[in-house]
C-alpha positions in Angstrom: 17.8 -144.6 83.1 20.2 -145.1 80.2 22.0 -142.3 78.4 19.9 -142.9 75.3 16.6 -142.7 77.1 17.7 -139.4 78.7 18.6 -138.1 75.3 15.2 -139.1 73.9 13.5 -137.5 76.9 15.5 -134.3 76.3 14.3 -134.2 72.7 10.7 -134.8 73.7 10.9 -132.0 76.4 12.7 -129.6 74.0 10.2 -130.2 71.2 7.3 -129.9 73.6 8.6 -126.5 74.8 9.2 -125.2 71.2 5.8 -126.3 70.0 4.0 -125.1 73.1 5.4 -121.6 72.6 5.3 -121.6 68.8 1.9 -123.3 68.2 0.6 -121.5 71.3 1.2 -118.1 69.7 -0.6 -119.4 66.6 -3.5 -120.3 68.8 -3.5 -116.8 70.3 -3.1 -115.0 67.0 -5.8 -116.9 65.1 -8.4 -117.4 67.8 -8.1 -114.1 69.7 -6.2 -111.7 67.4 -3.7 -111.2 70.3 -0.8 -110.6 67.8 -0.9 -107.7 65.5 1.0 -109.3 62.6 3.2 -112.1 61.3 6.4 -110.7 62.8 5.0 -110.9 66.3 4.2 -114.5 65.8 7.7 -115.1 64.3 9.3 -113.5 67.3 7.5 -115.7 69.7 8.6 -118.7 67.6 12.2 -117.4 67.8 12.0 -117.2 71.6 10.4 -120.6 71.9 13.1 -122.2 69.7 15.9 -120.5 71.6 14.5 -121.5 75.0 13.9 -125.1 73.9 17.5 -125.3 72.7 18.9 -123.9 75.9 16.8 -126.4 77.9 17.7 -129.6 75.9 21.1 -129.0 74.2 23.3 -130.2 77.0 21.6 -133.6 77.1 20.6 -134.3 73.4 22.2 -131.7 71.3 18.7 -130.2 70.7 17.9 -131.4 67.2 14.1 -130.9 67.9 13.4 -131.5 64.2 13.5 -134.8 62.2 14.9 -132.9 59.2 17.8 -131.7 61.3 18.3 -135.2 62.7 18.5 -136.6 59.2 21.1 -133.9 58.2 23.2 -134.7 61.3 23.0 -138.5 60.4 24.3 -137.8 56.9 26.9 -135.1 57.5 27.8 -135.1 61.2 28.0 -138.8 61.9 25.0 -138.9 64.2 24.3 -142.6 65.0 21.5 -144.1 62.8 20.5 -146.3 65.8 19.5 -143.2 67.7 17.8 -141.3 64.9 14.5 -143.2 65.0 14.3 -142.7 68.8 15.0 -139.0 68.4 12.2 -138.6 65.7 9.6 -140.5 67.8 10.5 -138.4 70.8 10.2 -135.2 68.8 6.8 -136.2 67.4 5.6 -137.2 70.9 6.7 -133.9 72.4 4.9 -132.0 69.7 1.7 -134.1 70.2 1.6 -133.5 73.9 2.1 -129.8 73.5 -0.8 -129.7 71.0 -3.0 -131.6 73.5 -2.2 -129.2 76.3 -2.9 -126.2 74.1 -6.3 -127.8 73.2 -7.1 -128.2 76.9 -6.3 -124.5 77.4 -8.0 -123.1 74.4 -11.0 -125.5 73.9 -13.6 -122.9 74.9 -12.1 -120.2 72.8 -11.7 -122.5 69.9 -15.4 -123.6 70.1 -16.4 -119.9 70.1 -14.2 -119.2 67.1 -15.7 -122.1 65.2 -19.3 -121.0 66.0 -18.5 -117.4 65.1 -17.2 -118.4 61.7 -19.7 -121.1 61.0 -17.0 -123.8 60.9 -18.0 -127.4 61.3 -15.1 -129.4 62.5 -13.9 -131.9 59.9 -15.9 -130.3 57.1 -14.6 -128.3 54.1 -13.4 -124.9 55.3 -12.6 -126.1 58.9 -8.9 -125.8 58.1 -9.4 -122.2 59.1 -9.4 -123.6 62.7 -7.3 -126.7 62.1 -4.4 -124.4 61.0 -3.7 -123.8 64.7 -2.3 -127.3 64.8 -1.1 -128.6 61.4 -0.3 -126.4 58.4 -1.9 -125.7 55.1 -1.1 -124.0 51.8 -1.9 -121.3 51.1 -2.1 -119.9 54.7 -5.9 -120.2 55.4 -6.1 -116.9 57.3 -4.4 -114.9 54.6 -6.4 -116.8 51.9 -9.6 -115.8 53.5 -8.6 -112.2 54.1 -7.2 -111.6 50.6 -9.7 -113.7 48.7 -7.1 -116.2 47.4 -8.2 -119.3 45.6 -6.3 -122.5 46.6 -4.4 -122.5 43.3 -2.6 -119.3 44.3 0.0 -121.6 46.0 0.4 -124.9 44.1 1.7 -128.1 45.6 5.1 -127.8 43.9 5.4 -124.2 45.1 4.5 -125.2 48.6 7.1 -128.0 48.5 9.7 -125.5 47.2 8.8 -123.0 49.9 9.2 -125.6 52.7 12.3 -127.0 51.1 14.0 -123.6 50.8 13.0 -122.6 54.3 14.3 -125.7 55.9 17.5 -125.6 53.7 18.2 -122.2 55.1 17.6 -123.4 58.7 19.9 -126.4 58.3 22.6 -124.3 56.6 22.7 -121.8 59.6 22.4 -124.6 62.2 25.5 -126.3 60.6 27.3 -123.0 60.3 26.5 -121.8 63.8 27.5 -125.1 65.4 30.6 -125.9 63.5 33.6 -125.9 65.9 36.0 -124.4 63.4 33.8 -121.4 62.4 35.6 -118.6 64.2 33.1 -116.0 63.1 30.3 -117.7 65.2 29.2 -115.6 68.2 29.8 -117.0 71.7 28.3 -120.5 72.0 25.8 -119.2 74.6 24.3 -117.1 71.9 23.9 -119.8 69.2 20.4 -120.7 70.3 19.3 -117.1 69.9 20.7 -116.9 66.4 19.0 -120.2 65.4 15.7 -118.8 66.8 16.2 -115.6 64.7 16.8 -117.7 61.6 13.5 -119.4 62.2 11.8 -116.0 62.7 13.3 -114.7 59.4 12.2 -117.7 57.5 8.7 -117.6 59.0 8.4 -114.0 57.9 8.9 -115.0 54.2 7.4 -118.5 54.0 4.4 -118.4 56.4 2.1 -116.5 54.0 2.5 -119.4 51.6 2.6 -122.6 53.7 2.5 -121.4 57.4 6.3 -122.3 57.5 6.4 -125.7 59.0 10.1 -126.4 58.5 9.9 -129.3 60.9 8.0 -132.6 60.3 7.5 -133.2 64.0 6.1 -129.7 64.6 3.6 -130.4 61.8 2.8 -134.0 62.2 2.5 -134.2 66.0 -0.2 -131.4 66.2 -1.8 -132.6 63.0 -2.2 -136.0 64.4 -3.8 -134.6 67.5 -6.2 -132.6 65.3 -7.1 -135.8 63.6 -8.1 -137.3 66.9 -9.8 -134.1 68.0 -12.4 -134.3 65.2 -10.9 -132.7 62.1 -10.5 -136.1 60.4 -9.6 -135.8 56.7 -9.2 -132.1 57.0 -6.2 -132.9 59.3 -4.9 -136.0 57.5 -4.4 -135.9 54.5 -5.8 -132.4 54.4 -8.2 -130.7 52.0 -5.6 -130.7 49.2 -3.4 -133.5 50.3 0.3 -132.8 50.4 0.8 -133.1 54.1 3.5 -135.7 53.5 5.2 -134.2 50.5 5.0 -130.6 51.6 5.5 -130.9 55.4 7.5 -134.0 55.8 9.4 -134.9 52.6 10.2 -131.3 51.5 11.7 -130.3 54.8 13.9 -133.4 55.0 15.2 -132.9 51.5 15.7 -129.2 52.1 17.7 -129.9 55.3 19.9 -132.3 53.4 20.5 -129.7 50.7 21.2 -126.9 53.1 23.6 -129.0 55.1 25.3 -130.2 52.0 25.8 -126.7 50.7 27.5 -125.7 54.0 29.6 -128.9 54.1 30.9 -128.7 50.5 30.8 -125.0 49.7 31.9 -123.5 53.0 34.4 -126.0 54.3 37.8 -127.2 53.2 38.2 -130.9 52.7 40.1 -131.2 55.9 37.2 -129.6 57.8 34.6 -132.0 56.6 35.0 -134.3 59.6 32.1 -136.2 61.2 31.7 -134.9 64.7 
């Protein structure tokens, strides 16, 4: 097996692990009420992100996110020829994780849909589909608080995902820069990246469910499309799945990385790695 194929495999496995834990805790929270609040969900996401980085970083660098891959191409000299393979591997890993979670939770999901009179693929069924792809505003909170869809507009959703991913990219670049002497020991970097994800989720998730990662959203969303949600999955009841959950995170990651590169580094330190 060539080195590139091993890297793609590591990205697929790492993204699978991250999505299995992160989307898995969303399954448990929505379908069973196993988590008492958003912070518990965010903490499991933090653990999942950290473990996924530990598992895959030695082989691929653990991008695990097309938006981060794009930022590394632009600002860290990551080879363009590998970027597409990384993105496809990330989406594939996320898709497989969603399929495995469906196999585990299919009976619980069917009971939840019946209990809430949800017909898969029909208006309102995003209350169940949200365990795979993401929606704005957060369907669970919208139902609980009586929100109308206009509470979070498409531009606001794009801004939320863009800002959240910008923060993530900023801290990924900061924590992984070799000349940043304030960074904790390298063995702890995955933990701090996971905590960054948890902090952003705690703020952004009520609005957009905090995707922050096109592969994390599109892989499970694509599975949901195949699993019967159809247009509720893609393009979604309000559209925006591309602009909010793919375009905005990529643009946000580029902005966050650019801020770190040009505001935090001297000219001599802006060296492609």
